[in-house]
N, C-alpha and C positions, 0 to 999 in steps of 0.2 A: 751534187745537187741536179736532178733533171728538170728542165724545161720544156714544156710543149707549147707551139704557136696555136692560139684559137682564133681559126678563121671562121667567115661565114659560109665558107661552102663553096662559093662563087668565085672563081679567079679575077673576073673583071672588077668585082666589087673589093677582092683582097689587095688588088693593086691600088685603087684609090685610096683604100685607108693605109697605105704602107707606111704612112708618116707617123701614124697612131696607133702603132703595132701593142697588143696587149698580151701580157705573158701571165700564167698562173701556174703554181707549182704543183707537181704531179707526185703521187707517192711514188716511193722508191720500188721496184719491182721484187716481189718475192721468189724466193729460191724455191724453186719446182722441184719434187722429185720426180722418179720415174713413172709414178702413178698419176702424176699430175698435181697433188696435194702439196701445198706449201710445206717445206721442212721447219719444224721449231728449232729454236737454238737449243743447245745441251745446257743442262742445269748447272749451275756451278757451286750450289750447297744443297745440301740435303735437311730435312727436318724430322726433329723428335718431339712428339706430344706426350707428355706424362700427365695422368690423373690418378685419382685414387684416395686412399686415406689411410692413416695410421689407425689401425683397429684398435689393439689392445695391448696390454702388457700382463707380464707375471712376475711379482717381485715379492716371494714369501718374505713376511716378517715386515712389509712396509705398507703403507697407506696415505691417501691424500697426496697423489704424484701427480706432476704434469710434465710435458713434451716438448722438447724445443727440437726443431729439423733446420737444415739448410742442405744447400745443395753444393757439391764442389766437384769441378770439370776443367778441362784442359783449354791452354791458351787459344785454341782455334774454335772454341765455342763461345756463342753469344746468346742469353735468354732473349727471346723476344717478346714473350706474354708470360703472364702467371707470376707468382711468387717464388723468389728465392728461399726464403727463410721465413720461420714463423712459430708459434707458440700455441699449445692447447690451453684448454681449461684444466683447472684441477678436477681430478677423479677419485672418486671413494669406492671401495669395494663394496658389494650389496650381499644380502641373504641368499639372493637368486645363485651369485657367483661369487662365493667368497675369497677364490685365488684369483679372480681377473680383475684387472682394472680397465675400463672400456673407454676410450676416447673418441673413436668414429671421427678423427679429425681431417679434414679433405686436404689434398695436395694438386696442384694443377700448375703446370711450367711448360712451355716450349721452347725448345733451341733450334739454332740452325748453326750448322759447321762444315766445314769444307774437308773434315780429316776425322775418322774415329779415334784416334788416338786421344784419350784423356775423357773416354765416355764417363757421363754424369755418375757421381754417386750421391747416394742420402746418406748425411750423418746424422742420427737421433743422440739426443740428451737428456736424460730424464732426472728430475729432482724432485726433490721432498724434504719436509720438515725432520730434523733430529730430535733427540730429547730436550733441547734446549729450545726448540722453535725456530732455530736456524735453517735457512736453505741448504742442502747440501746434496751434491751428485749422487744419485742412484745408480746409474749406468750410462755408457756411452756405446756406441755401437754404428756400424756402416754397412752399406751394400750397393753394389753396381744396380742401376736401372737395368731392367731384364732387356736383351738385345733383341729377342725375339719379338714381334709386334702380338698383341693378344693380351688376355686378362692373367695376371699371376699373382702368387702370394707368397711372400716370403716371410719366414720366422729369423729374427736375428737375435744371436747370442751377446748379450750386454756384458760390459767388464767396468770395474772401477780402478783407478791407480791406489796403490800403496803406499804407505810410508815406508821410507829406507830403514828405521830403526825402531826399535819400542818406547824408545824417550819420544820420538816424533810423533808416532802413534796416540801414546797418552796426551801429549801436549795438543795435538790436532782433535782430540775427544773434549778435552776441556775448553778449549778456546772455540770449538765450533767451526774450527777452519781446516776443513778436510783436504786431502790433495785432490786435484784438478787440473785440468788444462786449461791454459789462458785462451786458448783459441780453439774449440773442438774440432775445426777443420783437420789437425793433425791426425785425427784417428783415421782419416781417408788417405794419409800419406805414410809412407814407409821409413822415410828418414828420422833417425833416431829412436824409433820405437823399440830397439833391441835393447835399448837401456833403462825401459820403462817397466817398473813392476806392477803387476794388474792381478786379478783376481775376477773370475766369474761371478755375475750376479744378475740374475733375471732374463727376461726374454721379452721380445716385440713384434707383436705381428703386423705387418704392413702389406696392404695390395696395391696394384699397380695396374691401370689400363694403358697399354702402349701403342703408340700408332707413327708410322716413319712413311716419309715422303722423298721420293728421288734417291733412295740408296741403290736400287737396283741400275738405275740410270749411271750413277757413278762408278758402277762395277762393284758394288758390295753385296755379297748375299750372306743374309743371316737366318735364312730358313723361312719355313712358312708358318703362317699366324697360326697361332695355337687355339684348340678349342672347337667344336664344332657350331654352327650356325651363329648365332648372336653373341657367343663366347670368344670368337675369333675377331680382332679388330683388323682392319685392313693396313696393307703395307702397298702403297702407290711408287 
């Protein structure tokens, strides 16, 4: 802590008031660069802002579906704003687009991290009624949030788990309890997936608007923002 003696400017008067000296706290001097501009401290974290929407899905033979989403990320990542998970409205096919289910469900979240390991993924789970009116899973899928700032669109191939035997398939059909994951986050992980039987079923289209901050200052280069003009979002 630095202190400065505040005198009146006159040596005689200062001597007379030596018994009642007053001190005020002075601001610590800033570190000046060669150009005379104070140097800013290096950032310790970088930010990743993600917005966009779950646009639509294609699931031939199914209707009245809704979608759940959640983000999966590494231990060095911390959400600072927005929602980590959510559930959309139920949507039905229309005469205008008889093969497309439109959700247009928004997503918006901001992360901070010190390490790009464990870059966030979004996990999607689509559900709908079966013949008996039970809600059953119609597809799982996951994709990484794009690394490059800008506007992106991804089409995710969905899949569903399958029973390991004909008897289990018949039993699950009658009881309405189809095979599904107890935690959909397992879709974004590799451990144990090699013993899971699945089959492809449907597609989901999702759009991302990605912005990053201080990635370059920490030494990470993910490339230039995609898209000309307003299509490309900045990286700071």
